[in-house]
N, C-alpha and C positions, 0 to 999 in steps of 0.2 A: 443633179443636182446645181446649185449656182444661183446665179440671179436669175429672181421673181419666183424660183421653184418654189421660196418658201415662203410667199402670199397667198400661194394657190390655197392653204386651209381657211384662208379670208377669204376670197374669192369663194369656195363653196358653202362656209357657212353662210354668208349674204344671201347668195342665191336659192339655197335650202330653208332659209326664213324669209322668204319672198320682198326681201328689203327695197323697198321703193327708190330707195338711192343706188342700187347695185348696178342699175346700168351707169349711174355717171362714174362710180367706181371704179368700176371695168373700164370705163375710159381714161382713169386718172391713172391704173394700173397699167393700159398699153401705151400711154405716155412717156410713162417711166421707164419700161422695158424701151422704147422704141429712142427715148435719149439715152441711155444706157449701149443700143444696139449699135450706135454710132461710135462707138469706139472697140466694143467687143468682139465686131466680124473681123479685127486683125490681130486677136489674142487666144481666141478658138475657133473650135471644128465641131460638126457633128452636133447642129442646132437640131431641135425639134418643132416639128411642121408647126403645131400649136401653141412654139413659142416665136418663130421668125415666120410671121404669118407677111403676104401681100401687105396688107393695111397696118403693119405696122414697121415694113421697113419702108413704105410710104411715108410714112409720118415721121421716121428718121429724114429722110430724105428731104421732107420740109423744112426739119429743125436745124439741119445744115445749109439747105438755101436759104434761111434766116441769119441764119451765122455769117453768110461769106457776101449778105446784102446790107447786113446790121450797119456798117460804116457809111453806105448809103442812105438809107433810112436817118440818119442822124445827120447829114448834110443835109436834106429836103426839111424836116423837123426844124432848123438853121434858119433855112432859107422862108419857112412860111412864119417865123416870130414875127415880124409885124402883123402878119394878118392877125396872129390869135391875141397879141397884144390890143391889137383895137376891135376884136370881141368880147374884150372883158371890159372895155371903155380908160384902154392905157393907150396915148399918142402913140402911132403908128412910128410917130420917127423916132422915139425911144429903141424900140425895135430895130429901126434901121440903123441906128448907129452901131446897136450889140449886137448885131448879126455878124459882122466883118472882124468884129474881136474875137466871136468865137467861132467863127469860122479858122480864122487866123492859129487858133488855141486848140482845136479839134483837127489840124491840119495833119494828114496821112503823111509818117516816116515813110523814110527810104525802106524800101523791102528787096530782099534777094528773089523773092519771087510770090507769089498769093496763097498762101498758107491754106485760108478757107476754100480757096478753090479745089487745090490738091487734095484736102480731106475730104472734099464734096466728090469727086470725081472718083476719088481711090476707095469710096466706101459703094459709090455703085457696083463700082468693078467687082471690090473683092465681096461687097454683101452680096450682089447678082449671082459671084459665083456659089455662093452659099445656099442659094432659092435654087439655083439649074439644080445642085447634089443633091437638096433635100428630095425636088419633086422627082427625080431618077429614083431615088432610095423608096419612095411612096408608089411610084410606079409600079416598079417591081416587089413590092412588096412579098413576101415569103423568101424569095431568091437571096436577097440582100439580110445582111446581120442587123436584127431592129435597132433602133435607138427611142430610146422614153421620147413621147412626144411633147411633153412638156421639158425638157433637155433643154437648159440655158448656154450647153456647151460645154467641151474638154478643153480646159486649158493647154494653150501650147507648151507653154513654161514649165509644165511638169516632166516636158520631154521622156514621155513615152513610162511613166509612174516612175522615173528617177530620184524625182521631188515630191515631198509629200502636197498634196491637194489642196488640204487647208493652208498651209503655209503661202503658197501660190497666191490663191484666193484672195486672202487676209490682206496680205503684205505686199506678194512680188507684181500684180496687177496693179494695184493703187500705184506701185511705186514707178512702173515702167509707163503708167497714165501721166504722171506727175513730170518725168523725164521726156515723153514725146509733149506735150505741151510746150516744157522750155524749149526744146529745140526748135519748136516749129514759131513759137511766141521770138527767140531768138534774131532767125531769118526771116520772120513775119511781125512787126512789132502792132500789126493792124489785127490781128489774129488774138481774143481776149484770152489770158491767161487761166482767166476764174473761172472759166466755160471747163477746162482740164483737171480745177482742183474739186468743183463739183463733183464731176465726174468720178474723180478717184474717192471721194468720200461718199457717194453713194454706193462706187460698187462695194468697197468694205464695208460697209453697215449693213448691206445687203448680204453678204459672204456670211459677217456676222451673226445675224440674225437666222440663215440657213444653217448655221453649225452651232446654233443651242439647239434650234428645230431637233438638228442629227444626234445631239447627244442628248436631248431627252428621251429619243425613240431606244436610243441604245441604254440609259438607266430605268425606261420603263421594262426592257426584256432581260436586264439584268435584275431586277427586282423578281420579275414575274419568275428566272430561273431558281433564285434562293426561296422564293415561297413555296413554289413548288416541291424543293427538297426538304421544305421544314415540312410541309404537311403528310410529303412520302415517310419522312423517317417519325412522324407521330403515330401515324398510321400503324407503321410495322412495329413500334411501341405498345401501345392500346391492345393490338391482338396480340402481343406477348404476354399481354396481361399487367403490363406497367400502367403508368398515370401520364396524360400529357405533360408535356413541358412549357414553360409559360413565356420561354424567351426564346429570339432569333436575333444572334448577334447583340446582346447587351440592351434589345428591344424588348419592354414587355410589351405581351400578346395578350391579353385576355381573350380565350376561347371560349363560344359560347358554343357548346355540346349536350345533347342529350343523358340523360342518367346510364342508359344500357350500353355497354361495351362493343356490342357491337353495332350498335346504330351510331356509337362513333365512329368505328373504325369505317363504315359509310359514307359518312360526312367530310370526313379525314380524306379521304381518297377521292371523294367528287372536289374539293377544293382544289386539291394536287392537280387533277387532271384539267381542271378551269385553268389554272396558274401554266401549267405546260402546254396546254393551246395556244396561250398568249407568247410563251418565250419562243416557242418555235418559230423560225423563220419559215416565208414561205419558199417552196422547192422551185429553183429556176430550173431552166431547160440548158444545157451544156451550149457553147458556144458552136459547137458541128449541129445540134440538132437545130437551133435558131437560122444556122445560114443554109440549110435543106429545105429546097424548096418544095409545097404540099404534092400529096401524089395527084397524077390528075383524074378526074372524073370518069366513073366508069361510061361506059358506051351502052345505049342499049343493043340489044341482041337482032 
């Protein structure tokens, strides 16, 4: 679960519908994931290999490189102001007069260190470590405990399950991102604090969306269990010679049943089995079974 995983349903729907804009949408999703990765690598572990890809890692490096060179870009644009003004028919002398004033206004403040460069190299080091760990896990598939390939990482701030997952991803992680941005901005005012504000808002919005999908799945399973129990009880009631009830928890439910009781019992049992199958979760192997390597192939005699 986590960031990005909630958008998988949209991605599958677009590609299954042969949407011509699916490739563009996939690039947008990848850009959003890469934008989030610039900070998530410091707060999570065990990323899935379909989420933390080399392509997204390279995009994240490019985003941080752009952030690191943003102030140089502003200086270049200010220096080229007379040229731009001349292209639009404005006297270049006005641009020559305005450029020093803008340069003085955008003068770099004193900084304890280059925070953008620190974030850039820290991401390469930590994110590269995540990539290596993911490759080793993928290379030894069957020997290692598997991780969901689309996993957006396990939050470190849960402290091995001591804190609630949703509390961490909805509140604690965004607050830590804002605090980190405040600290780095205080040490280096050249690093825009708005970058961390956007990151925090995006992480929280994505986590909230994922929570809604997760809760919707739980409600579907709960309704399926209630419906399965309801139809099972009605089948027993009709088999005992009674009449089917019309309400489930105060909800009026018209039952379109055949006239013969034997056929009514068969229909009610079919409905009960259908909802029971929807309510039963898929049985997963235990961690010990997951960690055990597959048996070696039999050699020919």
